[in-house]
C-alpha positions as CSV (number, residue, x, y, z in Angstrom):
1,K,8.2,-10.5,15.7
2,M,5.1,-9.3,13.9
3,S,2.4,-11.9,13.5
4,F,-0.7,-10.9,11.6
5,P,-2.7,-12.5,8.7
6,N,-2.2,-9.5,6.5
7,V,1.6,-9.1,7.1
8,T,4.1,-11.4,5.4
9,K,5.7,-13.8,7.7
10,Y,9.4,-13.5,8.3
11,F,11.3,-16.8,8.4
12,K,15.0,-16.0,8.6
13,Y,17.9,-14.0,7.1
14,F,21.4,-14.8,6.1
15,I,24.4,-13.0,4.7
16,Q,26.3,-14.4,1.8
17,D,29.0,-12.6,-0.2
18,S,28.4,-9.4,1.7
19,S,24.7,-9.4,0.7
20,L,21.8,-9.6,3.1
21,Y,19.0,-12.1,2.2
22,V,15.7,-12.2,3.9
23,I,13.3,-15.1,3.6
24,Y,9.6,-14.2,3.8
25,E,6.4,-16.1,3.3
26,Y,5.7,-16.8,-0.4
27,A,2.7,-15.0,-1.9
28,N,1.8,-17.3,-4.8
29,N,-0.7,-14.9,-6.4
30,G,1.8,-12.1,-7.0
31,D,1.5,-8.5,-6.1
32,L,-1.0,-5.7,-6.7
33,F,1.1,-4.4,-9.6
34,G,0.5,-7.7,-11.5
35,F,-3.2,-7.7,-10.4
36,L,-3.7,-4.2,-11.8
37,E,-1.8,-5.0,-15.0
38,A,-4.3,-7.9,-15.6
39,Y,-7.2,-5.5,-15.3
40,K,-5.5,-2.9,-17.5
41,S,-5.0,-5.5,-20.3
42,L,-8.7,-6.3,-20.2
43,K,-9.6,-2.6,-20.2
44,K,-12.1,-3.0,-17.4
45,P,-12.3,-1.6,-13.9
46,V,-11.7,-3.6,-10.8
47,D,-15.1,-4.2,-9.2
48,S,-15.9,-2.3,-6.1
49,N,-16.4,-5.4,-3.9
50,T,-12.9,-6.6,-4.7
51,L,-11.5,-3.1,-4.0
52,W,-13.3,-3.0,-0.6
53,N,-11.9,-6.4,0.3
54,I,-8.3,-5.4,-0.6
55,F,-8.7,-2.0,1.2
56,M,-10.0,-3.6,4.4
57,Q,-7.1,-6.1,4.4
58,C,-4.5,-3.4,3.7
59,I,-5.9,-1.0,6.3
60,S,-6.0,-3.9,8.8
61,A,-2.3,-4.5,8.2
62,L,-1.5,-0.8,8.6
63,R,-3.5,-0.6,11.8
64,Y,-1.6,-3.6,13.1
65,I,1.9,-2.5,12.3
66,H,1.2,1.1,13.4
67,N,0.0,-0.2,16.8
68,Q,3.4,-2.0,16.9
69,N,5.0,1.4,16.3
70,V,6.3,0.3,12.9
71,I,6.1,2.7,9.9
72,H,6.4,0.8,6.6
73,K,7.6,3.8,4.5
74,N,7.5,1.9,1.2
75,I,3.9,0.9,0.5
76,S,3.4,0.5,-3.2
77,L,1.6,-1.9,-5.7
78,T,4.7,-4.1,-5.7
79,N,4.9,-4.4,-1.9
80,I,1.3,-5.5,-1.4
81,L,1.1,-9.2,-2.1
82,M,-1.8,-11.7,-2.6
83,S,-2.0,-15.4,-1.6
84,E,-3.8,-17.9,-3.7
85,S,-6.8,-17.6,-1.4
86,K,-6.9,-13.8,-2.1
87,I,-5.5,-12.9,1.3
88,V,-3.7,-9.6,0.9
89,K,-0.3,-9.2,2.7
90,L,1.9,-6.2,3.3
91,G,5.5,-7.1,2.5
92,D,9.0,-5.7,2.1
93,F,9.7,-4.0,5.4
94,K,13.3,-3.1,4.7
95,F,12.8,0.7,4.9
96,S,10.8,0.3,8.2
97,F,14.1,-0.1,10.0
98,L,16.2,2.3,8.0
99,D,16.4,6.1,8.0
100,K,16.6,6.1,4.2
101,I,13.7,7.3,2.1
102,P,12.5,4.7,-0.5
103,P,13.1,5.4,-4.2
104,K,9.5,5.2,-5.4
105,E,8.6,8.9,-5.5
106,E,5.0,8.6,-6.7
107,Y,4.1,6.9,-3.3
108,Q,5.9,9.5,-1.2
109,S,3.8,11.8,0.9
110,P,4.4,15.6,0.5
111,E,6.1,15.7,3.9
112,M,8.4,12.8,2.9
113,K,9.3,14.5,-0.4
114,S,10.2,17.7,1.3
115,N,12.4,15.6,3.6
116,L,10.9,17.0,6.7
117,H,9.9,13.8,8.3
118,F,7.7,10.8,8.1
119,D,5.3,9.2,10.5
120,K,2.4,6.7,10.4
121,K,0.3,9.0,8.2
122,T,3.0,8.7,5.5
123,D,1.9,5.1,5.0
124,I,-1.8,6.3,4.8
125,Y,-0.8,8.6,1.9
126,A,1.0,5.8,0.1
127,L,-2.0,3.5,0.5
128,G,-4.2,6.3,-1.0
129,V,-1.9,6.4,-4.1
130,V,-2.2,2.6,-4.4
131,F,-6.0,2.8,-4.3
132,H,-6.1,5.7,-6.7
133,Q,-4.1,3.5,-9.1
134,L,-6.4,0.5,-8.5
135,C,-9.5,2.6,-9.2
136,Y,-8.4,4.9,-12.0
137,F,-5.3,3.2,-13.5
138,A,-3.3,6.4,-12.8
139,T,-1.4,8.1,-10.0
140,P,-3.2,11.1,-8.4
141,N,-1.0,13.6,-10.2
142,A,-1.3,11.9,-13.7
143,Q,-1.4,14.4,-16.5
144,F,-3.8,12.3,-18.6
145,E,-7.5,11.6,-18.5
146,I,-8.4,9.4,-15.6
147,K,-10.3,6.3,-16.5
148,F,-13.4,5.1,-14.7
149,K,-14.0,8.4,-12.8
150,G,-17.4,8.1,-11.1
151,Q,-17.4,4.3,-11.5
152,Y,-17.1,3.6,-7.8
153,P,-19.3,4.4,-4.7
154,Q,-18.9,7.9,-3.4
155,E,-17.6,6.5,-0.1
156,M,-14.6,4.9,-1.9
157,E,-13.7,8.1,-3.7
158,M,-14.1,10.0,-0.4
159,I,-11.7,7.6,1.4
160,I,-9.1,7.9,-1.3
161,Q,-9.4,11.7,-1.1
162,L,-9.0,11.6,2.7
163,M,-5.8,9.5,2.4
164,L,-4.3,11.9,0.0
165,K,-4.9,15.0,2.1
166,N,-2.2,17.1,3.8
167,E,-0.6,15.3,6.8
168,N,-2.5,17.3,9.5
169,E,-5.9,16.5,7.8
170,R,-5.1,12.9,6.9
171,P,-6.8,10.3,9.1
172,D,-4.9,7.5,10.8
173,A,-5.4,3.7,10.2
174,N,-7.8,3.3,13.1
175,Y,-10.1,6.0,11.8
176,L,-10.1,4.5,8.3
177,Y,-10.7,1.0,9.6
178,S,-13.8,2.1,11.4
């Protein structure tokens, strides 16, 4: 029932041979994982204008779904897709409707890892991990030297740090959007 430019469109589902298949809008430019891999292979940072554009589209999507009382719970580089016209779309909502915790631990907020609970700020944390990866080619807890530190505007680094704070200090999507 969600309809927003930065959320993949759902078309239909069907069950075949005891498996559930969900048909979503096709993102012909791949996901942010492939996008990042291309920059890694060139050994050059993603330019800050591109990052701001991606960030604003992602935070717009989160703001929309959170206002619909939906928590994604599985934000990662592979679940953020791009269309040919560079429109960023949040996809793969299967964990939104399940009580299960997704398997990608590096994107899980501290409160999710401790199995206490998850709320809308869990998605903010995961988006912080995504942007840390896009900026520095590493997860926030990486044990190796972070590339491109200091490469980006201070505001971008500050927003990433805000998204990775403890839950009670972490801003919501409306705050980040503004």
